[in-house]
C-alpha positions as CSV (number, residue, x, y, z in Angstrom):
1,M,129.3,110.3,103.1
2,K,126.9,111.2,102.8
3,A,124.6,113.0,100.2
4,T,126.5,115.9,99.6
5,R,124.2,120.1,98.4
6,L,126.0,120.8,94.8
7,F,123.2,123.2,93.3
8,Y,120.6,124.7,95.2
9,D,118.2,127.6,93.0
10,K,113.9,128.6,94.0
11,A,112.2,131.0,91.8
12,V,108.8,132.1,91.8
13,F,107.0,134.1,88.5
14,P,104.9,136.8,88.8
15,D,102.1,134.1,89.0
16,G,102.8,132.7,92.1
17,A,104.7,129.4,90.1
18,V,107.7,127.8,91.0
19,V,110.9,126.6,89.9
20,E,112.6,124.9,92.4
21,M,115.6,123.0,91.9
22,V,118.4,120.7,93.8
23,I,121.1,118.8,92.7
24,W,123.4,116.1,95.2
25,R,126.4,113.7,94.7
26,V,125.9,110.8,96.5
27,P,127.9,108.0,97.4
28,E,127.4,106.1,95.0
29,P,124.3,106.0,92.3
30,L,121.1,105.0,92.2
31,S,120.6,102.0,90.3
32,P,119.8,101.7,88.2
33,S,121.6,105.7,87.5
34,T,125.1,105.4,86.8
35,H,125.9,108.8,87.4
36,G,126.3,109.9,91.1
37,L,124.2,112.2,91.8
38,K,120.3,112.7,93.3
39,F,118.0,115.6,92.4
40,R,115.0,117.0,91.5
41,L,113.5,119.0,90.0
42,F,110.2,121.3,90.7
43,Y,107.9,123.9,88.7
44,G,104.5,124.0,89.7
45,F,101.5,125.7,91.8
46,D,100.8,125.4,95.7
47,G,102.6,121.8,95.8
48,R,101.5,120.5,92.0
49,R,104.0,119.4,89.8
50,I,103.4,120.9,86.2
51,V,107.5,119.4,84.8
52,G,108.7,117.6,87.2
53,Y,112.8,115.8,86.9
54,D,113.9,112.8,89.5
55,N,115.8,110.0,90.1
56,E,115.2,107.6,93.1
57,R,116.5,103.8,93.5
58,G,114.8,101.7,91.0
59,K,113.2,103.5,89.2
60,G,115.8,105.5,87.6
61,D,115.9,109.3,86.2
62,H,112.6,110.3,84.6
63,R,110.7,113.0,83.7
64,H,106.9,113.9,84.1
65,V,105.5,117.0,82.6
66,K,101.5,117.6,82.8
67,G,100.9,113.9,84.7
68,R,102.8,112.1,82.4
69,E,106.1,110.2,83.2
70,S,108.6,109.2,81.4
71,A,112.3,108.2,81.1
72,Y,115.1,111.3,81.1
73,R,118.9,109.7,79.7
74,F,121.1,112.0,81.9
75,V,124.3,113.4,80.1
76,S,125.3,115.9,82.6
77,A,123.8,118.6,85.4
78,E,124.0,120.5,82.8
79,K,122.2,119.4,80.3
80,L,119.2,118.6,82.9
81,V,118.9,121.7,84.2
82,A,119.0,123.1,80.0
83,D,116.6,120.2,79.7
84,F,114.5,120.7,82.3
85,L,114.0,124.5,82.0
86,A,112.6,124.2,77.9
87,D,110.1,121.6,79.5
88,V,109.5,124.2,81.7
89,D,109.6,127.5,78.8
90,K,106.9,125.4,76.8
91,V,104.6,124.3,79.3
92,R,104.3,128.1,79.9
93,G,103.4,128.7,76.2
94,G,107.4,130.5,75.8
95,E,106.9,132.9,78.3
96,S,109.5,132.2,81.2
């Protein structure tokens, strides 16, 4: 079984910033993650990431905010998107 895309959304703010979110269901968790999702959530300008949430084999779920990386505790896809958008809102100064 291959990965199946469950969710995709992309938006461009008037200032040119991009938010792009994609979540896939994968046949087996990407260790050390225990859930069956692969995700990439991006906010930035001209391909430069300002906020990002992603996961990868060997690294697990994590987030990037203004160049700092930290672990992310995955609860659900809905909470993942809500947390990401809250971080985007914070870095935009509450204007998104």
